[in-house]
C-alpha positions in Angstrom: 107.1 107.2 115.7 109.1 103.9 116.2 110.4 101.5 113.7 108.9 98.0 114.3 109.4 94.6 112.6 106.6 92.1 112.8 107.6 88.5 112.4 104.8 86.4 110.8 102.8 87.4 107.7 99.6 85.3 108.4 96.3 86.9 109.3 97.4 87.9 112.8 100.8 89.2 111.9 99.4 91.2 109.0 96.7 92.6 111.2 99.3 93.6 113.9 101.3 95.3 111.1 98.3 97.3 110.1 97.6 98.4 113.8 101.2 99.4 114.2 101.2 101.4 111.0 97.9 103.1 111.9 99.6 104.0 115.2 102.1 106.0 113.3 105.0 103.6 113.2 107.4 102.6 110.4 106.5 98.9 109.9 108.4 96.1 108.2 106.5 92.7 107.9 108.6 89.5 107.6 107.2 86.3 106.3 108.5 83.0 104.9 106.3 82.9 101.7 107.8 84.9 98.8 104.4 84.8 97.1 102.6 86.3 100.1 105.4 88.9 100.6 105.4 89.9 96.9 101.6 90.4 97.0 101.8 92.6 100.1 104.4 94.8 98.4 102.8 95.0 95.0 99.0 95.1 95.7 98.9 95.7 99.5 96.7 92.6 100.0 97.2 89.2 101.6 94.4 87.2 100.0 95.6 83.9 101.4 94.8 85.1 104.9 92.8 88.3 104.7 90.7 88.0 101.5 90.3 91.2 99.6 91.2 93.5 102.5 93.7 96.2 101.5 96.6 96.8 103.9 98.2 100.3 104.3 100.6 101.0 101.5 103.2 102.2 104.0 103.7 98.6 105.2 106.8 97.1 103.6 107.3 93.3 103.6 110.3 91.0 103.2 111.5 87.4 103.4 115.0 88.5 104.2 115.6 87.7 107.8 118.8 89.8 108.2 117.0 92.9 106.8 114.1 92.3 109.2 116.4 92.3 112.2 118.6 95.2 110.9 115.5 97.4 110.4 115.0 98.1 114.1 115.4 96.8 117.6 111.7 96.4 118.3 110.4 93.0 117.4 106.8 91.8 117.4 106.4 88.0 117.3 103.3 86.7 115.5 104.3 83.1 114.8 102.6 79.9 115.9 103.1 79.3 119.6 104.3 75.7 119.3 106.9 76.7 116.8 108.3 79.5 119.0 111.3 77.6 120.6 112.5 76.1 117.3 112.2 79.5 115.5 114.0 81.4 118.2 116.8 78.9 118.3 117.3 79.4 114.6 117.3 83.2 115.0 119.1 83.5 118.3 122.2 85.3 116.9 120.1 88.1 115.5 118.7 89.5 118.8 120.8 92.3 120.3 121.0 92.5 124.1 119.1 95.8 124.2 116.2 94.9 121.8 112.6 94.9 122.8 110.6 91.7 122.1 106.8 91.8 122.1 105.0 88.5 122.1 101.5 88.3 120.7 101.3 84.5 121.1 98.7 82.8 123.2 99.5 79.3 124.3 101.5 77.0 126.6 104.5 75.0 125.1 103.5 71.4 125.2 106.9 69.9 125.9 107.8 72.2 128.8 104.5 73.7 130.1 106.2 77.1 129.7 104.4 80.3 128.9 105.6 82.1 125.8 107.7 84.7 127.6 109.3 81.9 129.6 110.2 80.2 126.3 111.7 83.5 125.0 113.8 83.9 128.1 114.8 80.3 128.1 116.2 80.5 124.6 117.4 84.1 124.4 118.2 84.9 128.0 117.1 88.1 129.8 115.7 90.8 127.5 113.1 93.6 127.5 110.1 91.4 126.9 106.4 92.3 126.8 103.1 90.9 125.6 100.1 92.3 124.0 96.9 90.3 124.5 93.1 90.5 124.7 89.9 90.0 122.8 91.4 90.6 119.3 89.9 88.5 116.6 92.0 89.3 113.5 89.0 89.3 111.1 87.4 92.1 113.1 90.5 94.0 114.2 91.7 94.3 110.6 88.5 96.1 109.7 89.4 98.7 112.4 86.5 97.8 114.6 86.9 99.2 118.1 88.9 96.8 120.4 90.7 96.7 123.6 94.0 95.0 124.6 96.5 94.7 127.5 100.2 95.5 127.2 101.9 93.6 130.0 105.5 93.6 131.1 107.5 93.1 134.3 108.0 96.9 134.4 105.4 99.6 134.0 107.8 101.6 132.0 108.0 99.0 129.3 104.3 98.2 129.4 103.5 101.9 128.8 106.0 102.1 125.9 104.3 99.1 124.2 100.9 100.6 124.9 102.0 103.8 123.1 103.5 101.9 120.2 100.3 100.0 119.5 97.6 102.5 120.5 95.3 103.8 117.7 91.9 105.6 117.7 90.2 102.1 117.4 92.7 100.0 119.5 92.5 100.9 123.1 95.5 99.5 125.0 95.7 99.2 128.8 98.8 98.3 130.9 99.6 95.6 133.4 102.7 94.3 135.2 101.0 90.9 135.7 102.6 89.1 132.8 102.0 85.6 134.2 98.3 86.2 134.9 97.7 87.8 131.4 99.6 85.0 129.7 97.8 82.2 131.6 94.4 83.7 131.0 95.2 84.2 127.3 96.3 80.6 126.9 93.6 78.9 128.9 90.7 80.8 127.3 91.4 78.8 124.1 90.6 75.6 126.0 87.4 77.0 127.5 86.4 78.2 124.0 86.8 74.6 122.8 84.5 73.4 125.6 81.9 76.0 124.6 82.1 75.0 120.9 81.8 71.3 121.8 78.6 72.1 123.7 77.2 74.1 120.8 78.0 71.2 118.4 76.2 68.8 120.8 73.0 71.0 120.4 73.1 72.7 123.8 72.2 76.3 124.3 73.0 79.4 126.3 72.6 77.9 129.8 75.3 75.3 129.1 77.6 77.9 127.5 77.2 80.3 130.4 78.0 77.5 132.9 81.2 76.5 130.9 82.3 80.1 130.5 81.7 81.1 134.1 83.2 78.0 135.7 86.0 78.0 133.1 86.8 81.6 134.2 86.9 80.4 137.8 89.5 77.8 136.8 91.6 80.5 135.1 91.4 82.7 138.2 92.3 79.9 140.6 95.3 78.9 138.4 96.5 82.6 138.4 96.2 82.8 142.2 98.0 79.5 142.7 100.9 80.8 140.7 101.1 84.0 142.7 99.7 86.3 140.0 96.7 88.5 140.3 93.5 86.5 140.1 91.7 89.6 139.0 93.6 89.6 135.7 91.2 86.8 134.8 88.4 89.4 135.1 90.0 91.9 132.7 90.6 92.1 128.9 93.2 89.3 129.0 90.9 86.9 130.7 87.1 87.6 130.6 87.4 89.8 127.6 89.3 87.3 125.5 87.1 84.5 126.8 83.9 86.3 125.7 85.3 86.9 122.2 86.6 83.4 121.7 83.5 81.7 123.1 81.0 83.9 121.4 82.3 84.4 117.9 82.2 81.9 115.0 85.4 83.6 113.9 87.2 81.9 116.8 89.1 78.8 115.6 88.8 77.1 118.9 85.0 77.5 119.1 84.6 76.5 115.5 86.8 73.4 116.0 84.8 72.5 119.1 81.5 72.8 117.3 82.7 70.3 114.6 84.0 68.0 117.3 80.9 68.2 119.4 78.7 67.6 116.4 80.7 64.7 114.9 82.4 63.3 118.0 85.5 62.9 115.8 88.9 64.6 116.1 89.7 63.5 112.5 86.7 65.2 111.1 87.3 68.4 113.2 90.9 68.5 111.9 89.7 68.0 108.4 87.1 70.8 108.5 89.2 73.3 110.5 92.7 73.1 108.9 94.2 76.1 110.7 96.1 76.0 114.0 93.8 75.5 117.0 95.8 76.4 120.1 93.3 75.0 122.6 93.9 71.5 121.2 97.6 71.8 121.6 97.5 73.5 125.0 94.8 71.5 126.8 96.9 68.8 128.3 99.7 71.2 129.1 97.3 73.4 131.1 96.1 70.3 133.0 99.6 69.4 133.9 100.3 73.0 135.1 97.2 72.9 137.3 98.1 69.5 138.8 101.6 70.8 139.5 100.1 73.4 141.9 97.2 71.3 143.1 94.3 73.2 141.4 91.3 71.3 140.2 90.2 72.2 136.7 87.4 70.0 135.7 86.3 71.9 132.6 89.9 72.0 131.2 90.4 68.3 132.1 87.2 67.4 130.2 88.5 69.1 127.1 91.9 67.4 127.4 90.2 64.0 127.7 88.1 64.8 124.6 90.9 66.0 122.3 93.1 63.1 123.4 90.2 60.8 122.5 90.0 59.3 126.0 86.4 60.2 126.3 83.6 61.1 123.9 82.1 64.6 124.2 78.9 63.1 125.7 80.8 61.1 128.3 83.1 64.0 129.2 80.0 66.3 129.8 78.3 63.6 131.9 81.5 63.3 134.0 81.6 67.0 134.4 78.0 67.2 135.6 78.6 64.5 138.2 81.3 66.5 140.0 80.3 67.5 143.5 79.5 71.2 143.8 80.9 73.5 146.5 80.5 77.1 147.5 80.9 79.4 144.5 84.0 81.5 145.1 86.0 83.4 142.6 89.4 82.0 143.5 88.6 79.0 145.8 
């Protein structure tokens, strides 16, 4: 059993705390809202984010940052991706040199086009850093429905350690040393899920969705290959697995946002109806810039970026996508 602190008491952080508790760990959950933290401690619920679901009574929660860091040297980050740098800069003095940091964030930093582990290293310097990623919708995982994930790190030893810390009878965790590929796949799938949601909102069916998912996966694989990571990571849980869950479920914020956008043609209406953080909207242009940097064509991702930046309407973007010259279908070419 390990002691673990989870930073972030939203739906995802609370779900991760439950998984870690079910895995036999001693878990402390940190959050900013005193009201949320008091509710978790007193009634073991987090109604703002998880409705009436009851969390394990063994989970303790706190708003005291110093206590959260002093509790252990294993830290799980479950905070919004675009707030990571600012948050780490505030907390920088609390991280010991030998601590283990596990990122559960999926996204690309807009200002720098850095992956989340790159942001962590950029702010904190070299540490033992790992990620956990995969098709893990919080609303299903918190019900302890069977799910799979990938623990990735630059060393197999750390990946296996993280796997063991998270593994439960319902949470099947595999290992990988392809951190870049797993992170790129996890970030880009949000953009593809937006594309699928937009097509659904426009009234199109399974054929259109299948085209966008498959060609979107091809773009993920080619981006991975162009950066020197394993293109087959795109075919695993971090890529295809996460893509299927995000594109196929109405629980996915990206797909839901896309549906409203495709139906209304209005970013304002989509933001009004889907008030939560939608990472695909934030990451789309950053992913395009990453692709252009290595000379990879990503027409599906570019179409989404043009829609969310309101350069093109959903109908015009789809028409532009359909007019692109087709070539031989290869997984990474």
